[in-house]
C-alpha positions, -999 to 999 in steps of 0.1 A, spaced: -759 -474 77 -775 -507 89 -744 -526 80 -723 -502 99 -746 -504 129 -746 -543 129 -708 -542 125 -707 -520 156 -728 -543 175 -706 -572 165 -676 -555 178 -696 -546 212 -706 -583 215 -671 -595 210 -657 -571 237 -685 -580 261 -676 -618 256 -639 -610 264 -650 -591 295 -671 -622 304 -703 -603 303 -726 -628 285 -758 -610 291 -743 -577 273 -728 -597 245 -762 -615 239 -780 -581 239 -755 -565 214 -755 -595 193 -793 -596 191 -796 -561 183 -769 -564 155 -790 -593 140 -819 -568 134 -796 -542 118 -780 -569 96 -813 -583 85 -823 -546 76 -790 -542 56 -798 -575 37 -833 -563 29 -818 -533 12 -790 -552 -7 -798 -590 -7 -768 -600 -28 -743 -583 -6 -719 -611 7 -705 -590 35 -740 -583 48 -747 -620 51 -713 -627 66 -720 -601 94 -755 -616 100 -740 -650 103 -712 -637 127 -737 -619 149 -760 -650 150 -730 -671 161 -721 -644 188 -756 -651 205 -747 -687 208 -720 -687 234 -738 -660 253 -768 -683 256 -758 -718 245 -791 -737 248 -817 -713 236 -792 -693 215 -779 -724 197 -814 -735 188 -825 -701 177 -793 -688 160 -771 -718 153 -786 -726 119 -787 -688 110 -750 -685 116 -741 -714 94 -765 -705 67 -757 -669 64 -719 -673 64 -723 -700 38 -744 -676 18 -717 -650 20 -693 -676 6 -716 -684 -21 -720 -648 -32 -683 -641 -29 -659 -672 -28 -629 -648 -25 -641 -632 8 -614 -639 35 -636 -625 62 -663 -650 53 -639 -681 56 -626 -667 89 -662 -664 102 -671 -700 90 -638 -711 106 -647 -694 139 -682 -713 137 -665 -746 129 -641 -742 157 -670 -739 183 -693 -765 167 -685 -801 177 -675 -826 149 -707 -846 156 -727 -815 145 -706 -810 113 -678 -788 127 -646 -793 145 -610 -780 147 -598 -796 114 -626 -779 94 -618 -746 114 -581 -748 103 -591 -754 68 -612 -723 67 -584 -702 85 -560 -713 60 -582 -704 31 -588 -669 47 -550 -665 51 -545 -677 13 -571 -650 2 -556 -622 25 -523 -629 41 -526 -596 62 -557 -607 80 -544 -608 115 -576 -622 130 -572 -654 107 -539 -661 123 -551 -654 157 -579 -680 153 -556 -703 137 -532 -701 167 -561 -707 191 -573 -737 171 -538 -754 168 -533 -748 206 -565 -768 212 -552 -798 193 -517 -794 212 -498 -781 182 -482 -755 204 -452 -747 182 -475 -739 152 -500 -722 174 -471 -699 187 -460 -690 153 -495 -682 141 -502 -660 171 -467 -643 166 -477 -634 130 -513 -620 143 -491 -598 166 -468 -588 138 -497 -576 117 -514 -560 147 -488 -551 172 -511 -535 197 -537 -563 198 -542 -570 236 -562 -602 229 -535 -617 205 -509 -607 231 -528 -626 258 -534 -658 235 -496 -657 228 -488 -657 265 -512 -687 271 -495 -707 243 -463 -726 250 -436 -720 224 -431 -758 219 
């Protein structure tokens, strides 16, 4: 139940960020961190619990970049890497690591190239993971590979036709 609660907080934090409510996103993510830690206490070898904790820690950072980055940045990286260590076939774990690498500047060990590798790994493990295509498209657009970005975003929408965020990202992406 703590895992389900953590997951719900993560979704709420994501929606709040999309609505540009950073304070609410930070509040939800921090609440989710507590629930995820409790889930891990109950089952410390459950890779998915570590992934969700890492994702939640990562969701605090954009909501509060200075203090959140200092307090939660390492948690995000460590927990997602722990999830991959526990389950190297977890597509969501590679997706989460890719999102972290997307936001982490290359001088701190991240960058778009690493993110794209993680998104491709997630897709190879689960070709129906629409989130991986969405993030791949966003990353490709960032490096001006618009044709490939457009294709990745179209695939995300093919897999999840009603996904408003994917539709929005596709509209922002030139076809060429």
